[in-house]
C-alpha positions as CSV (number, residue, x, y, z in Angstrom):
1,M,0.1,0.0,0.1
2,A,1.6,3.4,-0.8
3,V,1.9,6.0,1.7
4,F,1.0,9.5,1.3
5,K,2.8,13.0,3.0
6,N,-0.3,14.7,3.5
7,V,1.6,18.0,5.2
8,F,4.1,20.2,3.7
9,K,6.6,22.9,4.1
10,R,8.8,24.4,1.6
11,Y,10.1,27.1,-0.6
12,E,9.0,26.8,-4.4
13,R,10.4,28.6,-7.0
14,K,9.1,28.6,-10.8
15,Y,10.4,28.7,-14.0
16,I,9.2,29.2,-17.7
17,I,12.0,27.2,-19.9
18,T,12.3,27.0,-23.7
19,P,13.6,23.4,-25.3
20,E,16.5,24.6,-25.6
21,Q,16.7,25.3,-22.0
22,Y,15.2,22.3,-20.7
23,E,18.3,19.9,-23.1
24,G,21.3,22.3,-21.6
25,L,19.6,21.9,-18.1
26,M,18.4,18.0,-18.4
27,P,22.5,16.2,-18.1
28,L,22.9,17.8,-14.5
29,I,19.7,17.0,-13.4
30,D,21.1,13.4,-14.8
31,E,23.7,13.8,-12.9
32,Y,22.7,15.0,-9.4
33,M,19.0,13.8,-9.1
34,R,17.0,10.6,-9.4
35,G,13.9,10.3,-11.2
36,D,10.4,9.7,-9.3
37,E,9.4,6.2,-9.2
38,Y,6.6,6.6,-10.9
39,G,7.7,8.6,-13.8
40,R,5.6,11.0,-15.8
41,S,2.6,11.4,-14.5
42,T,-0.9,12.8,-15.6
43,I,-2.2,15.6,-13.2
44,C,-5.9,16.3,-13.2
45,N,-7.0,19.5,-10.9
46,I,-10.2,20.9,-9.8
47,Y,-9.4,24.4,-8.7
48,F,-12.6,25.6,-6.2
49,D,-13.4,29.4,-6.1
50,T,-16.5,31.8,-5.4
51,P,-19.2,32.8,-7.9
52,S,-17.1,36.1,-8.3
53,H,-13.6,34.5,-8.4
54,M,-12.3,35.9,-4.9
55,L,-9.3,33.4,-4.5
56,I,-8.0,33.8,-7.8
57,R,-8.0,37.4,-8.1
58,N,-6.5,38.2,-4.5
59,S,-4.1,35.5,-5.6
60,I,-3.2,37.6,-9.1
61,D,-2.8,40.5,-6.8
62,K,0.1,38.8,-5.1
63,P,-0.7,39.5,-1.7
64,V,1.8,38.3,1.4
65,Y,-0.7,35.5,2.1
66,K,-3.0,33.6,-0.2
67,E,-4.6,30.3,-0.3
68,K,-6.6,27.7,-2.5
69,L,-8.4,24.8,-2.5
70,R,-8.6,21.7,-5.3
71,L,-9.0,18.5,-5.8
72,R,-6.4,16.6,-7.5
73,S,-5.9,13.2,-9.0
74,Y,-3.1,11.1,-10.4
75,G,-4.3,9.5,-14.4
76,V,-8.1,10.4,-15.2
77,P,-10.2,9.4,-12.0
78,D,-12.7,7.1,-11.9
79,Q,-15.5,7.8,-9.2
80,D,-13.6,5.1,-7.0
81,S,-10.3,6.3,-7.6
82,N,-8.1,7.6,-4.9
83,V,-7.5,11.2,-5.3
84,F,-6.7,13.9,-3.2
85,I,-7.9,17.4,-1.1
86,E,-5.5,20.2,-1.0
87,I,-5.6,23.4,0.8
88,K,-2.5,25.4,0.0
89,K,-1.1,28.4,1.7
90,K,1.7,30.9,0.8
91,F,2.7,33.0,3.2
92,K,6.0,35.3,3.0
93,G,7.6,33.0,0.2
94,I,7.1,29.5,2.2
95,V,3.9,27.1,0.8
96,Y,2.1,24.7,3.1
97,K,0.1,22.4,1.8
98,R,-2.1,19.9,3.7
99,R,-4.3,17.7,2.1
100,I,-6.5,14.2,2.8
101,N,-7.1,11.6,0.6
102,M,-10.6,9.6,-0.2
103,T,-12.2,8.4,-3.4
104,Y,-13.4,10.8,-6.1
105,R,-16.8,9.8,-5.3
106,E,-16.8,10.6,-1.7
107,A,-14.6,14.0,-2.4
108,I,-17.5,15.4,-5.0
109,D,-20.4,14.3,-1.9
110,Y,-17.8,16.0,0.3
111,L,-16.7,19.3,-1.9
112,C,-19.8,20.0,-3.4
113,H,-23.1,18.3,-1.9
114,G,-21.9,18.8,2.1
115,A,-22.0,15.3,2.8
116,P,-19.1,15.2,5.8
117,P,-16.1,12.8,5.1
118,K,-16.1,9.3,6.4
119,K,-13.0,9.9,8.4
120,D,-12.6,13.1,10.7
121,S,-8.9,14.7,10.9
122,Q,-7.3,18.1,11.7
123,I,-7.0,18.4,8.2
124,A,-10.2,17.9,7.3
125,R,-12.1,20.0,9.9
126,E,-9.6,22.9,8.0
127,I,-11.0,22.0,4.7
128,S,-14.3,22.1,6.0
129,W,-13.9,25.6,7.7
130,F,-12.7,26.9,4.1
131,I,-15.6,25.3,2.3
132,N,-17.8,27.5,5.3
133,F,-16.1,30.7,5.1
134,Y,-16.0,31.0,1.4
135,K,-19.8,31.1,0.4
136,G,-20.5,29.4,-2.8
137,I,-17.4,28.0,-3.3
138,A,-17.3,25.5,-6.4
139,P,-15.6,24.0,-8.8
140,A,-14.0,26.6,-11.1
141,M,-11.7,25.5,-13.6
142,I,-9.5,22.1,-14.7
143,I,-6.3,22.2,-15.2
144,T,-4.1,19.3,-16.5
145,Y,-0.9,18.6,-17.6
146,E,2.0,16.0,-17.7
147,R,4.5,16.2,-15.3
148,V,8.0,14.3,-14.9
149,A,9.6,14.4,-11.0
150,Y,13.1,14.4,-9.8
151,F,14.6,13.9,-6.1
152,S,18.4,14.6,-5.3
153,K,20.7,11.7,-4.7
154,E,21.9,14.1,-1.8
155,D,18.9,15.8,-0.4
156,P,15.3,14.1,-1.3
157,N,14.0,17.0,0.0
158,L,15.1,18.6,-2.8
159,R,12.7,18.3,-5.7
160,I,12.6,19.5,-9.5
161,T,9.5,19.5,-11.4
162,F,8.5,19.8,-15.3
163,D,5.5,20.3,-16.1
164,E,4.0,20.3,-19.9
165,N,1.3,19.7,-22.0
166,I,-0.8,22.1,-19.7
167,L,-4.7,22.2,-20.5
168,W,-7.5,24.3,-18.7
169,R,-11.0,24.3,-19.5
170,N,-13.7,26.0,-17.3
171,W,-16.7,24.0,-18.6
172,D,-17.0,19.9,-17.7
173,L,-16.1,20.6,-14.2
174,D,-15.8,16.5,-14.3
175,L,-12.2,14.5,-14.0
176,T,-13.7,11.4,-15.2
177,L,-14.5,13.0,-18.3
178,G,-10.5,13.1,-19.1
179,V,-7.9,15.4,-20.6
180,Y,-8.9,18.0,-22.9
181,G,-9.0,21.9,-22.9
182,N,-7.3,24.7,-24.1
183,T,-3.5,25.3,-23.7
184,L,-1.6,27.3,-21.9
185,L,2.1,28.0,-23.1
186,P,3.7,27.2,-26.5
187,D,4.6,23.6,-27.9
188,G,7.6,22.5,-25.4
189,Y,7.9,25.0,-23.6
190,R,7.7,23.8,-19.3
191,I,7.0,25.0,-16.0
192,M,10.1,23.8,-14.1
193,E,9.5,24.4,-9.9
194,I,12.4,23.7,-7.5
195,K,10.9,22.7,-4.2
196,I,13.6,23.0,-1.5
197,P,13.2,23.0,2.6
198,D,16.4,26.1,2.6
199,A,19.0,27.1,0.0
200,M,19.3,26.2,-3.0
201,P,22.6,24.0,-4.0
202,L,25.3,25.5,-6.0
203,W,25.5,23.6,-8.8
204,L,21.9,24.3,-9.4
205,S,22.1,28.1,-8.9
206,A,25.4,28.3,-11.6
207,K,23.6,26.3,-14.3
208,L,20.4,28.5,-14.0
209,D,22.5,31.4,-14.0
210,E,24.4,30.2,-17.3
211,L,21.1,29.0,-19.0
212,R,19.5,32.4,-18.6
213,I,17.0,30.5,-16.5
214,F,14.9,33.2,-14.2
215,P,12.7,32.6,-11.6
216,T,8.6,33.6,-12.2
217,S,5.4,34.4,-10.6
218,Y,3.3,32.0,-12.3
219,S,0.1,30.6,-11.2
220,K,-1.3,27.9,-13.9
221,Y,-5.1,28.8,-12.4
222,G,-4.0,32.5,-12.2
223,N,-2.7,32.9,-15.8
224,A,-5.8,30.5,-17.2
225,Y,-8.5,32.7,-15.2
226,K,-6.2,36.1,-16.8
227,T,-7.3,34.3,-20.2
228,T,-10.8,33.6,-19.8
229,I,-11.0,37.6,-18.6
230,S,-9.0,38.4,-22.1
231,K,-11.4,36.7,-24.2
232,A,-14.8,38.0,-22.3
233,A,-13.1,41.7,-23.2
234,I,-12.6,40.9,-26.9
235,L,-16.2,39.6,-27.3
236,R,-17.8,42.6,-25.6
């Protein structure tokens, strides 16, 4: 049986990298890191928000503190697949993520229809508080992507992920319907996330400087939402 970690605290730095930068970086990644045991995975998310999109609008404003609620599966789920309900908070650059797992059917009943979770826990109570605090919160957008993850050979707390084929949709808000939607980045571009408990190793920071890979503030949900705003403005 797989053992899942449900509480995370770390710094996360994001980068948008070109195909050329990716090719230049990978020899060093292969030298210092090892691939995740699951290899390439398809990650499917439902982001929840209020009718006025309060959560993502607040996030786009880059406040000192922000939070989000999402439902995540690894692969396209069916009703009985194991999924995760996650609260993700960011305060002064540090990311805190807390999650619980259950079946997809149970998660939808809980998040959308008010059915209590079968297992009580501190994290479940935090999620229930979140749902009650943000009135009218409901599925707002699906974002899917292909991810490859690596862990440092010396420090397993150092993790690097590469996300590509990022798709979004704000219709058909059911993960069991599959992977489809609008593209978020040009072909071959990836979002790289470096997840570290404290300082970045010198070998990595030097290579990023050499390849001119610079950190950026980037939210998949945020950028997809801004795209919907732009489209709506054009149609007016």
